[in-house]
Structures are given as C-alpha cells and as structure tokens.
PQR file of N, CA, C, O and H, with PARSE charges and radii, in Angstrom:
ATOM      1  N   UNK A   1     -25.979   0.133   5.173 -0.4000 1.5000
ATOM      2  CA  UNK A   1     -24.794  -1.203   5.012 -0.0000 2.0000
ATOM      3  C   UNK A   1     -24.399  -1.326   3.799  0.5500 1.7000
ATOM      4  O   UNK A   1     -25.291  -1.503   2.969 -0.5500 1.4000
ATOM      5  N   UNK A   2     -23.005  -1.276   3.328 -0.4000 1.5000
ATOM      6  CA  UNK A   2     -23.002  -1.676   1.836 -0.0000 2.0000
ATOM      7  C   UNK A   2     -22.651  -3.925   2.261  0.5500 1.7000
ATOM      8  O   UNK A   2     -22.068  -4.300   3.278 -0.5500 1.4000
ATOM      9  H   UNK A   2     -22.281  -1.133   4.002  0.4000 1.0000
ATOM     10  N   UNK A   3     -23.005  -4.553   1.562 -0.4000 1.5000
ATOM     11  CA  UNK A   3     -22.556  -5.654   1.575 -0.0000 2.0000
ATOM     12  C   UNK A   3     -21.630  -6.093   0.740  0.5500 1.7000
ATOM     13  O   UNK A   3     -21.333  -7.284   0.834 -0.5500 1.4000
ATOM     14  H   UNK A   3     -23.478  -4.249   0.735  0.4000 1.0000
ATOM     15  N   UNK A   4     -21.117  -5.471  -0.019 -0.4000 1.5000
ATOM     16  CA  UNK A   4     -19.616  -5.467  -0.758 -0.0000 2.0000
ATOM     17  C   UNK A   4     -18.363  -5.575  -0.014  0.5500 1.7000
ATOM     18  O   UNK A   4     -17.895  -4.486   0.320 -0.5500 1.4000
ATOM     19  H   UNK A   4     -21.358  -4.503  -0.095  0.4000 1.0000
ATOM     20  N   UNK A   5     -17.611  -6.753   0.378 -0.4000 1.5000
ATOM     21  CA  UNK A   5     -16.644  -6.725   0.883 -0.0000 2.0000
ATOM     22  C   UNK A   5     -15.376  -6.073   0.979  0.5500 1.7000
ATOM     23  O   UNK A   5     -14.849  -5.858  -0.112 -0.5500 1.4000
ATOM     24  H   UNK A   5     -17.992  -7.637   0.107  0.4000 1.0000
ATOM     25  N   UNK A   6     -14.894  -5.788   1.750 -0.4000 1.5000
ATOM     26  CA  UNK A   6     -13.901  -4.206   1.494 -0.0000 2.0000
ATOM     27  C   UNK A   6     -12.487  -5.226   0.559  0.5500 1.7000
ATOM     28  O   UNK A   6     -12.002  -6.345   0.730 -0.5500 1.4000
ATOM     29  H   UNK A   6     -15.322  -5.962   2.637  0.4000 1.0000
ATOM     30  N   UNK A   7     -12.250  -4.097  -0.432 -0.4000 1.5000
ATOM     31  CA  UNK A   7     -11.084  -4.719  -1.313 -0.0000 2.0000
ATOM     32  C   UNK A   7      -9.868  -3.385  -0.983  0.5500 1.7000
ATOM     33  O   UNK A   7      -9.852  -2.217  -0.595 -0.5500 1.4000
ATOM     34  H   UNK A   7     -12.644  -3.189  -0.572  0.4000 1.0000
ATOM     35  N   UNK A   8      -8.820  -4.590  -1.482 -0.4000 1.5000
ATOM     36  CA  UNK A   8      -7.564  -3.826  -0.971 -0.0000 2.0000
ATOM     37  C   UNK A   8      -6.736  -3.167  -2.386  0.5500 1.7000
ATOM     38  O   UNK A   8      -5.940  -3.798  -3.082 -0.5500 1.4000
ATOM     39  H   UNK A   8      -8.833  -5.539  -1.797  0.4000 1.0000
ATOM     40  N   UNK A   9      -7.132  -1.839  -2.573 -0.4000 1.5000
ATOM     41  CA  UNK A   9      -6.807  -1.044  -3.640 -0.0000 2.0000
ATOM     42  C   UNK A   9      -5.432  -0.336  -3.541  0.5500 1.7000
ATOM     43  O   UNK A   9      -4.933  -0.315  -2.416 -0.5500 1.4000
ATOM     44  H   UNK A   9      -7.778  -1.326  -2.008  0.4000 1.0000
ATOM     45  N   UNK A  10      -4.748   0.246  -4.554 -0.4000 1.5000
ATOM     46  CA  UNK A  10      -4.004   1.474  -4.015 -0.0000 2.0000
ATOM     47  C   UNK A  10      -4.849   2.821  -4.148  0.5500 1.7000
ATOM     48  O   UNK A  10      -5.913   3.054  -4.723 -0.5500 1.4000
ATOM     49  H   UNK A  10      -5.153   0.229  -5.467  0.4000 1.0000
ATOM     50  N   UNK A  11      -3.887   3.711  -3.322 -0.4000 1.5000
ATOM     51  CA  UNK A  11      -4.825   4.719  -3.482 -0.0000 2.0000
ATOM     52  C   UNK A  11      -4.822   6.191  -4.300  0.5500 1.7000
ATOM     53  O   UNK A  11      -3.768   6.827  -4.305 -0.5500 1.4000
ATOM     54  H   UNK A  11      -3.023   3.522  -2.855  0.4000 1.0000
ATOM     55  N   UNK A  12      -6.035   6.743  -5.008 -0.4000 1.5000
ATOM     56  CA  UNK A  12      -5.322   7.694  -5.727 -0.0000 2.0000
ATOM     57  C   UNK A  12      -5.564   9.238  -4.717  0.5500 1.7000
ATOM     58  O   UNK A  12      -5.334  10.286  -5.321 -0.5500 1.4000
ATOM     59  H   UNK A  12      -6.891   6.226  -5.003  0.4000 1.0000
ATOM     60  N   UNK A  13      -5.919   9.324  -3.548 -0.4000 1.5000
ATOM     61  CA  UNK A  13      -5.463  10.242  -2.902 -0.0000 2.0000
ATOM     62  C   UNK A  13      -4.335  10.457  -1.845  0.5500 1.7000
ATOM     63  O   UNK A  13      -3.865  11.512  -1.421 -0.5500 1.4000
ATOM     64  H   UNK A  13      -6.106   8.473  -3.058  0.4000 1.0000
ATOM     65  N   UNK A  14      -4.122   9.549  -1.630 -0.4000 1.5000
ATOM     66  CA  UNK A  14      -2.861   9.475  -0.359 -0.0000 2.0000
ATOM     67  C   UNK A  14      -2.035   8.577  -1.187  0.5500 1.7000
ATOM     68  O   UNK A  14      -2.028   7.347  -1.139 -0.5500 1.4000
ATOM     69  H   UNK A  14      -4.504   8.691  -1.975  0.4000 1.0000
ATOM     70  N   UNK A  15      -1.387   9.293  -1.899 -0.4000 1.5000
ATOM     71  CA  UNK A  15      -0.234   8.421  -2.769 -0.0000 2.0000
ATOM     72  C   UNK A  15       0.967   9.470  -2.891  0.5500 1.7000
ATOM     73  O   UNK A  15       0.627  10.613  -3.196 -0.5500 1.4000
ATOM     74  H   UNK A  15      -1.392  10.292  -1.938  0.4000 1.0000
ATOM     75  N   UNK A  16       2.552   9.186  -2.659 -0.4000 1.5000
ATOM     76  CA  UNK A  16       3.472   9.447  -3.110 -0.0000 2.0000
ATOM     77  C   UNK A  16       4.364   8.915  -4.291  0.5500 1.7000
ATOM     78  O   UNK A  16       5.185   9.631  -4.864 -0.5500 1.4000
ATOM     79  H   UNK A  16       2.828   8.257  -2.411  0.4000 1.0000
ATOM     80  N   UNK A  17       4.131   7.585  -4.610 -0.4000 1.5000
ATOM     81  CA  UNK A  17       4.955   7.174  -5.811 -0.0000 2.0000
ATOM     82  C   UNK A  17       3.318   6.082  -6.525  0.5500 1.7000
ATOM     83  O   UNK A  17       2.564   6.719  -7.260 -0.5500 1.4000
ATOM     84  H   UNK A  17       3.464   7.003  -4.145  0.4000 1.0000
ATOM     85  N   UNK A  18       3.153   5.408  -6.396 -0.4000 1.5000
ATOM     86  CA  UNK A  18       1.788   4.168  -6.908 -0.0000 2.0000
ATOM     87  C   UNK A  18       0.721   4.216  -5.736  0.5500 1.7000
ATOM     88  O   UNK A  18      -0.428   3.934  -6.077 -0.5500 1.4000
ATOM     89  H   UNK A  18       3.766   4.891  -5.799  0.4000 1.0000
ATOM     90  N   UNK A  19       0.898   4.479  -4.631 -0.4000 1.5000
ATOM     91  CA  UNK A  19      -0.151   4.541  -3.856 -0.0000 2.0000
ATOM     92  C   UNK A  19      -0.642   3.306  -3.153  0.5500 1.7000
ATOM     93  O   UNK A  19      -1.735   3.098  -2.628 -0.5500 1.4000
ATOM     94  H   UNK A  19       1.831   4.709  -4.354  0.4000 1.0000
ATOM     95  N   UNK A  20       0.675   2.344  -3.291 -0.4000 1.5000
ATOM     96  CA  UNK A  20       0.712   0.777  -2.767 -0.0000 2.0000
ATOM     97  C   UNK A  20       0.257   1.010  -1.208  0.5500 1.7000
ATOM     98  O   UNK A  20      -0.555   0.329  -0.582 -0.5500 1.4000
ATOM     99  H   UNK A  20       1.564   2.513  -3.717  0.4000 1.0000
ATOM    100  N   UNK A  21       1.201   2.471  -0.614 -0.4000 1.5000
ATOM    101  CA  UNK A  21       1.603   2.325   1.075 -0.0000 2.0000
ATOM    102  C   UNK A  21       0.072   2.609   1.331  0.5500 1.7000
ATOM    103  O   UNK A  21      -0.691   1.902   1.990 -0.5500 1.4000
ATOM    104  H   UNK A  21       1.860   3.025  -1.122  0.4000 1.0000
ATOM    105  N   UNK A  22      -0.229   3.816   0.659 -0.4000 1.5000
ATOM    106  CA  UNK A  22      -1.899   4.629   1.218 -0.0000 2.0000
ATOM    107  C   UNK A  22      -2.878   3.651   0.828  0.5500 1.7000
ATOM    108  O   UNK A  22      -3.974   3.880   1.338 -0.5500 1.4000
ATOM    109  H   UNK A  22       0.390   4.389   0.123  0.4000 1.0000
ATOM    110  N   UNK A  23      -2.830   2.419  -0.069 -0.4000 1.5000
ATOM    111  CA  UNK A  23      -4.121   2.225  -0.173 -0.0000 2.0000
ATOM    112  C   UNK A  23      -4.066   0.392   0.935  0.5500 1.7000
ATOM    113  O   UNK A  23      -4.970  -0.387   1.237 -0.5500 1.4000
ATOM    114  H   UNK A  23      -1.939   2.233  -0.483  0.4000 1.0000
ATOM    115  N   UNK A  24      -3.101   0.384   1.115 -0.4000 1.5000
ATOM    116  CA  UNK A  24      -2.593  -0.518   2.762 -0.0000 2.0000
ATOM    117  C   UNK A  24      -2.567   0.090   3.788  0.5500 1.7000
ATOM    118  O   UNK A  24      -2.130  -0.436   4.812 -0.5500 1.4000
ATOM    119  H   UNK A  24      -2.367   1.017   0.870  0.4000 1.0000
ATOM    120  N   UNK A  25      -3.009   1.296   3.761 -0.4000 1.5000
ATOM    121  CA  UNK A  25      -3.101   1.726   4.951 -0.0000 2.0000
ATOM    122  C   UNK A  25      -4.474   1.887   5.401  0.5500 1.7000
ATOM    123  O   UNK A  25      -5.074   1.591   6.434 -0.5500 1.4000
ATOM    124  H   UNK A  25      -3.364   1.723   2.930  0.4000 1.0000
ATOM    125  N   UNK A  26      -4.866   2.596   4.014 -0.4000 1.5000
ATOM    126  CA  UNK A  26      -6.696   2.201   4.433 -0.0000 2.0000
ATOM    127  C   UNK A  26      -7.511   1.623   4.851  0.5500 1.7000
ATOM    128  O   UNK A  26      -8.448   1.725   5.643 -0.5500 1.4000
ATOM    129  H   UNK A  26      -4.379   2.836   3.174  0.4000 1.0000
ATOM    130  N   UNK A  27      -6.615   0.316   3.601 -0.4000 1.5000
ATOM    131  CA  UNK A  27      -7.098  -1.370   3.877 -0.0000 2.0000
ATOM    132  C   UNK A  27      -7.521  -1.349   5.164  0.5500 1.7000
ATOM    133  O   UNK A  27      -8.708  -1.525   5.438 -0.5500 1.4000
ATOM    134  H   UNK A  27      -5.854   0.233   2.958  0.4000 1.0000
ATOM    135  N   UNK A  28      -6.436  -1.094   6.238 -0.4000 1.5000
ATOM    136  CA  UNK A  28      -6.219  -1.624   7.430 -0.0000 2.0000
ATOM    137  C   UNK A  28      -6.713  -0.139   8.639  0.5500 1.7000
ATOM    138  O   UNK A  28      -6.457   0.088   9.821 -0.5500 1.4000
ATOM    139  H   UNK A  28      -5.471  -0.950   6.016  0.4000 1.0000
ATOM    140  N   UNK A  29      -7.125   0.240   8.089 -0.4000 1.5000
ATOM    141  CA  UNK A  29      -7.438   1.694   8.709 -0.0000 2.0000
ATOM    142  C   UNK A  29      -6.117   2.054   9.842  0.5500 1.7000
ATOM    143  O   UNK A  29      -6.197   1.824  11.048 -0.5500 1.4000
ATOM    144  H   UNK A  29      -7.334   0.055   7.129  0.4000 1.0000
ATOM    145  N   UNK A  30      -5.046   2.597   9.233 -0.4000 1.5000
ATOM    146  CA  UNK A  30      -4.121   2.921   9.899 -0.0000 2.0000
ATOM    147  C   UNK A  30      -2.847   3.986   9.051  0.5500 1.7000
ATOM    148  O   UNK A  30      -2.498   3.732   7.899 -0.5500 1.4000
ATOM    149  H   UNK A  30      -4.982   2.784   8.252  0.4000 1.0000
ATOM    150  N   UNK A  31      -2.410   4.886   9.658 -0.4000 1.5000
ATOM    151  CA  UNK A  31      -1.744   5.849   9.041 -0.0000 2.0000
ATOM    152  C   UNK A  31      -0.913   5.225   7.929  0.5500 1.7000
ATOM    153  O   UNK A  31      -0.253   4.198   8.085 -0.5500 1.4000
ATOM    154  H   UNK A  31      -2.694   5.092  10.594  0.4000 1.0000
ATOM    155  N   UNK A  32      -0.983   5.837   6.925 -0.4000 1.5000
ATOM    156  CA  UNK A  32      -0.111   5.191   5.489 -0.0000 2.0000
ATOM    157  C   UNK A  32       1.572   5.707   6.021  0.5500 1.7000
ATOM    158  O   UNK A  32       2.604   5.337   5.460 -0.5500 1.4000
ATOM    159  H   UNK A  32      -1.520   6.671   6.798  0.4000 1.0000
ATOM    160  N   UNK A  33       1.523   6.382   6.899 -0.4000 1.5000
ATOM    161  CA  UNK A  33       2.910   6.882   7.164 -0.0000 2.0000
ATOM    162  C   UNK A  33       3.538   5.469   7.631  0.5500 1.7000
ATOM    163  O   UNK A  33       4.594   4.903   7.351 -0.5500 1.4000
ATOM    164  H   UNK A  33       0.685   6.682   7.355  0.4000 1.0000
ATOM    165  N   UNK A  34       2.646   5.199   8.307 -0.4000 1.5000
ATOM    166  CA  UNK A  34       3.512   3.730   9.519 -0.0000 2.0000
ATOM    167  C   UNK A  34       3.272   2.413   8.407  0.5500 1.7000
ATOM    168  O   UNK A  34       3.423   1.284   8.872 -0.5500 1.4000
ATOM    169  H   UNK A  34       1.788   5.659   8.534  0.4000 1.0000
ATOM    170  N   UNK A  35       2.804   2.589   6.569 -0.4000 1.5000
ATOM    171  CA  UNK A  35       3.322   1.801   6.291 -0.0000 2.0000
ATOM    172  C   UNK A  35       4.486   1.964   5.441  0.5500 1.7000
ATOM    173  O   UNK A  35       5.260   1.041   5.191 -0.5500 1.4000
ATOM    174  H   UNK A  35       2.681   3.507   6.192  0.4000 1.0000
ATOM    175  N   UNK A  36       4.615   3.262   4.958 -0.4000 1.5000
ATOM    176  CA  UNK A  36       5.734   3.703   4.127 -0.0000 2.0000
ATOM    177  C   UNK A  36       7.118   3.401   5.184  0.5500 1.7000
ATOM    178  O   UNK A  36       8.116   2.975   4.605 -0.5500 1.4000
ATOM    179  H   UNK A  36       3.987   4.013   5.161  0.4000 1.0000
ATOM    180  N   UNK A  37       7.241   3.655   7.083 -0.4000 1.5000
ATOM    181  CA  UNK A  37       7.995   3.692   7.624 -0.0000 2.0000
ATOM    182  C   UNK A  37       8.529   1.925   7.560  0.5500 1.7000
ATOM    183  O   UNK A  37       9.733   1.696   7.450 -0.5500 1.4000
ATOM    184  H   UNK A  37       6.429   4.001   7.554  0.4000 1.0000
ATOM    185  N   UNK A  38       7.518   0.761   7.639 -0.4000 1.5000
ATOM    186  CA  UNK A  38       7.840  -0.453   7.379 -0.0000 2.0000
ATOM    187  C   UNK A  38       8.668  -0.803   6.051  0.5500 1.7000
ATOM    188  O   UNK A  38       9.616  -1.582   5.950 -0.5500 1.4000
ATOM    189  H   UNK A  38       6.540   0.948   7.728  0.4000 1.0000
ATOM    190  N   UNK A  39       8.030   0.016   5.009 -0.4000 1.5000
ATOM    191  CA  UNK A  39       9.108  -0.687   3.967 -0.0000 2.0000
ATOM    192  C   UNK A  39      10.147   0.227   3.973  0.5500 1.7000
ATOM    193  O   UNK A  39      11.137  -0.129   3.335 -0.5500 1.4000
ATOM    194  H   UNK A  39       7.261   0.649   5.090  0.4000 1.0000
ATOM    195  N   UNK A  40      10.205   1.448   4.588 -0.4000 1.5000
ATOM    196  CA  UNK A  40      11.330   2.039   4.099 -0.0000 2.0000
ATOM    197  C   UNK A  40      12.553   1.035   4.938  0.5500 1.7000
ATOM    198  O   UNK A  40      13.729   0.985   4.576 -0.5500 1.4000
ATOM    199  H   UNK A  40       9.400   1.738   5.107  0.4000 1.0000
ATOM    200  N   UNK A  41      12.066   0.389   5.938 -0.4000 1.5000
ATOM    201  CA  UNK A  41      12.609  -0.515   6.704 -0.0000 2.0000
ATOM    202  C   UNK A  41      13.289  -1.994   6.063  0.5500 1.7000
ATOM    203  O   UNK A  41      14.325  -2.658   6.083 -0.5500 1.4000
ATOM    204  H   UNK A  41      11.111   0.429   6.232  0.4000 1.0000
ATOM    205  N   UNK A  42      12.189  -1.981   5.609 -0.4000 1.5000
ATOM    206  CA  UNK A  42      12.187  -3.434   4.693 -0.0000 2.0000
ATOM    207  C   UNK A  42      13.596  -3.320   3.238  0.5500 1.7000
ATOM    208  O   UNK A  42      14.242  -4.280   2.817 -0.5500 1.4000
ATOM    209  H   UNK A  42      11.347  -1.441   5.593  0.4000 1.0000
ATOM    210  N   UNK A  43      13.707  -1.940   2.790 -0.4000 1.5000
ATOM    211  CA  UNK A  43      14.497  -1.584   1.906 -0.0000 2.0000
ATOM    212  C   UNK A  43      15.423  -1.361   2.382  0.5500 1.7000
ATOM    213  O   UNK A  43      16.311  -1.837   1.675 -0.5500 1.4000
ATOM    214  H   UNK A  43      13.183  -1.160   3.131  0.4000 1.0000
ATOM    215  N   UNK A  44      15.840  -0.872   3.251 -0.4000 1.5000
ATOM    216  CA  UNK A  44      16.978  -0.600   3.996 -0.0000 2.0000
ATOM    217  C   UNK A  44      18.191  -2.123   4.413  0.5500 1.7000
ATOM    218  O   UNK A  44      19.336  -2.406   4.062 -0.5500 1.4000
ATOM    219  H   UNK A  44      15.118  -0.485   3.825  0.4000 1.0000
ATOM    220  N   UNK A  45      17.074  -2.831   5.393 -0.4000 1.5000
ATOM    221  CA  UNK A  45      17.161  -3.770   6.050 -0.0000 2.0000
ATOM    222  C   UNK A  45      18.014  -5.007   5.533  0.5500 1.7000
ATOM    223  O   UNK A  45      19.206  -5.267   5.696 -0.5500 1.4000
ATOM    224  H   UNK A  45      16.144  -2.601   5.678  0.4000 1.0000
ATOM    225  N   UNK A  46      16.618  -5.944   4.591 -0.4000 1.5000
ATOM    226  CA  UNK A  46      16.656  -6.541   3.955 -0.0000 2.0000
ATOM    227  C   UNK A  46      16.637  -6.855   2.620  0.5500 1.7000
ATOM    228  O   UNK A  46      16.700  -8.026   2.246 -0.5500 1.4000
ATOM    229  H   UNK A  46      15.650  -5.732   4.459  0.4000 1.0000
ATOM    230  N   UNK A  47      16.533  -5.671   1.654 -0.4000 1.5000
ATOM    231  CA  UNK A  47      15.687  -5.497   0.832 -0.0000 2.0000
ATOM    232  C   UNK A  47      14.900  -5.595  -0.239  0.5500 1.7000
ATOM    233  O   UNK A  47      14.901  -5.213  -1.409 -0.5500 1.4000
ATOM    234  H   UNK A  47      16.481  -4.719   1.957  0.4000 1.0000
ATOM    235  N   UNK A  48      13.968  -6.451   0.762 -0.4000 1.5000
ATOM    236  CA  UNK A  48      12.737  -7.240   0.005 -0.0000 2.0000
ATOM    237  C   UNK A  48      11.951  -5.974   0.263  0.5500 1.7000
ATOM    238  O   UNK A  48      10.841  -6.505   0.293 -0.5500 1.4000
ATOM    239  H   UNK A  48      13.967  -6.761   1.713  0.4000 1.0000
ATOM    240  N   UNK A  49      11.778  -5.070   0.410 -0.4000 1.5000
ATOM    241  CA  UNK A  49      10.914  -3.506  -0.025 -0.0000 2.0000
ATOM    242  C   UNK A  49      10.613  -3.471  -1.252  0.5500 1.7000
ATOM    243  O   UNK A  49       9.567  -3.898  -1.740 -0.5500 1.4000
ATOM    244  H   UNK A  49      12.680  -4.638   0.385  0.4000 1.0000
ATOM    245  N   UNK A  50      11.255  -3.107  -1.661 -0.4000 1.5000
ATOM    246  CA  UNK A  50      11.898  -2.938  -3.333 -0.0000 2.0000
ATOM    247  C   UNK A  50      11.271  -3.701  -4.295  0.5500 1.7000
ATOM    248  O   UNK A  50      10.813  -3.211  -5.328 -0.5500 1.4000
ATOM    249  H   UNK A  50      12.105  -2.760  -1.266  0.4000 1.0000
ATOM    250  N   UNK A  51      11.223  -4.906  -4.007 -0.4000 1.5000
ATOM    251  CA  UNK A  51      10.916  -6.320  -4.817 -0.0000 2.0000
ATOM    252  C   UNK A  51       8.925  -6.189  -4.184  0.5500 1.7000
ATOM    253  O   UNK A  51       8.032  -5.841  -4.957 -0.5500 1.4000
ATOM    254  H   UNK A  51      11.595  -5.304  -3.168  0.4000 1.0000
ATOM    255  N   UNK A  52       8.767  -6.422  -3.241 -0.4000 1.5000
ATOM    256  CA  UNK A  52       7.663  -6.613  -2.365 -0.0000 2.0000
ATOM    257  C   UNK A  52       6.688  -5.096  -2.594  0.5500 1.7000
ATOM    258  O   UNK A  52       5.507  -4.975  -2.271 -0.5500 1.4000
ATOM    259  H   UNK A  52       9.493  -6.705  -2.613  0.4000 1.0000
ATOM    260  N   UNK A  53       7.302  -4.345  -3.046 -0.4000 1.5000
ATOM    261  CA  UNK A  53       6.656  -2.534  -3.621 -0.0000 2.0000
ATOM    262  C   UNK A  53       6.136  -2.960  -5.158  0.5500 1.7000
ATOM    263  O   UNK A  53       5.036  -2.868  -5.704 -0.5500 1.4000
ATOM    264  H   UNK A  53       8.262  -4.443  -3.308  0.4000 1.0000
ATOM    265  N   UNK A  54       7.610  -3.539  -5.659 -0.4000 1.5000
ATOM    266  CA  UNK A  54       7.207  -3.640  -7.182 -0.0000 2.0000
ATOM    267  C   UNK A  54       6.112  -4.494  -7.129  0.5500 1.7000
ATOM    268  O   UNK A  54       5.250  -4.045  -7.885 -0.5500 1.4000
ATOM    269  H   UNK A  54       8.503  -3.614  -5.216  0.4000 1.0000
ATOM    270  N   UNK A  55       5.703  -5.637  -6.522 -0.4000 1.5000
ATOM    271  CA  UNK A  55       4.940  -6.731  -6.937 -0.0000 2.0000
ATOM    272  C   UNK A  55       3.340  -6.279  -6.737  0.5500 1.7000
ATOM    273  O   UNK A  55       2.344  -6.370  -7.455 -0.5500 1.4000
ATOM    274  H   UNK A  55       6.402  -6.002  -5.907  0.4000 1.0000
ATOM    275  N   UNK A  56       3.640  -5.661  -5.186 -0.4000 1.5000
ATOM    276  CA  UNK A  56       2.357  -4.891  -4.926 -0.0000 2.0000
ATOM    277  C   UNK A  56       1.515  -3.909  -6.304  0.5500 1.7000
ATOM    278  O   UNK A  56       0.301  -3.986  -6.487 -0.5500 1.4000
ATOM    279  H   UNK A  56       4.450  -5.588  -4.603  0.4000 1.0000
ATOM    280  N   UNK A  57       2.231  -3.231  -6.961 -0.4000 1.5000
ATOM    281  CA  UNK A  57       2.640  -2.228  -7.333 -0.0000 2.0000
ATOM    282  C   UNK A  57       1.553  -2.666  -8.822  0.5500 1.7000
ATOM    283  O   UNK A  57       0.561  -2.071  -9.243 -0.5500 1.4000
ATOM    284  H   UNK A  57       3.218  -3.169  -6.812  0.4000 1.0000
ATOM    285  N   UNK A  58       2.200  -3.867  -9.315 -0.4000 1.5000
ATOM    286  CA  UNK A  58       1.728  -5.061 -10.395 -0.0000 2.0000
ATOM    287  C   UNK A  58       0.152  -5.539  -9.952  0.5500 1.7000
ATOM    288  O   UNK A  58      -0.754  -5.183 -10.706 -0.5500 1.4000
ATOM    289  H   UNK A  58       3.006  -4.350  -8.973  0.4000 1.0000
ATOM    290  N   UNK A  59      -0.271  -6.529  -8.459 -0.4000 1.5000
ATOM    291  CA  UNK A  59      -0.807  -6.979  -8.236 -0.0000 2.0000
ATOM    292  C   UNK A  59      -2.177  -5.801  -7.875  0.5500 1.7000
ATOM    293  O   UNK A  59      -3.329  -6.118  -8.172 -0.5500 1.4000
ATOM    294  H   UNK A  59       0.465  -6.818  -7.847  0.4000 1.0000
ATOM    295  N   UNK A  60      -1.918  -4.690  -7.331 -0.4000 1.5000
ATOM    296  CA  UNK A  60      -3.040  -4.060  -6.698 -0.0000 2.0000
ATOM    297  C   UNK A  60      -3.374  -3.101  -7.395  0.5500 1.7000
ATOM    298  O   UNK A  60      -2.817  -2.065  -7.758 -0.5500 1.4000
ATOM    299  H   UNK A  60      -0.982  -4.432  -7.091  0.4000 1.0000
ATOM    300  N   UNK A  61      -4.933  -3.826  -7.635 -0.4000 1.5000
ATOM    301  CA  UNK A  61      -5.452  -2.679  -8.652 -0.0000 2.0000
ATOM    302  C   UNK A  61      -5.881  -0.972  -7.894  0.5500 1.7000
ATOM    303  O   UNK A  61      -6.148  -0.566  -6.763 -0.5500 1.4000
ATOM    304  H   UNK A  61      -5.385  -4.668  -7.340  0.4000 1.0000
ATOM    305  N   UNK A  62      -5.753  -0.383  -9.228 -0.4000 1.5000
ATOM    306  CA  UNK A  62      -5.990   1.036  -8.713 -0.0000 2.0000
ATOM    307  C   UNK A  62      -7.303   1.432  -8.672  0.5500 1.7000
ATOM    308  O   UNK A  62      -8.080   0.922  -9.480 -0.5500 1.4000
ATOM    309  H   UNK A  62      -5.536  -0.713 -10.147  0.4000 1.0000
ATOM    310  N   UNK A  63      -7.860   2.579  -7.562 -0.4000 1.5000
ATOM    311  CA  UNK A  63      -8.885   2.668  -6.894 -0.0000 2.0000
ATOM    312  C   UNK A  63      -9.616   3.458  -8.231  0.5500 1.7000
ATOM    313  O   UNK A  63      -8.966   4.134  -9.028 -0.5500 1.4000
ATOM    314  H   UNK A  63      -7.229   2.993  -6.906  0.4000 1.0000
ATOM    315  N   UNK A  64     -10.894   3.268  -8.305 -0.4000 1.5000
ATOM    316  CA  UNK A  64     -11.570   4.092  -9.303 -0.0000 2.0000
ATOM    317  C   UNK A  64     -11.874   5.162  -9.305  0.5500 1.7000
ATOM    318  O   UNK A  64     -12.444   5.641 -10.285 -0.5500 1.4000
ATOM    319  H   UNK A  64     -11.422   2.719  -7.658  0.4000 1.0000
TER
END
C-alpha cells in the first residue's frame, strides 16, 4: 500500500478537452461521463460551468 495521499490531477488517458472531468471522475471513483453531464448542466443552466472548467484547467496539475 502507498502512504502517498490521493491527489486530484487532470487525466491524460480519459480526456476530451483538457482531462478535467476525467481527472475528477478518477479522483472520486465515478464515471467521468457523469461529471461531464454535470458540467454541461452547469453550462446550460447558470453558465458557471465554463468558468469552473477554465479555473480547474488552470489549477489542477496534469498527470505525470
């Protein structure tokens, strides 16, 4: 077992645009499609999804 804590990273293997939704899905052990649907609803509903995605793209580091 690894003593290293689990870290949120953008996915290199499960990405459509920047790997943000894939990384969040891997971090929480859920299907990234669910995260993508939630982001789409945020974009269409309140418009905050675009801003949240762009901030996450800048803040979350990419996988090694």
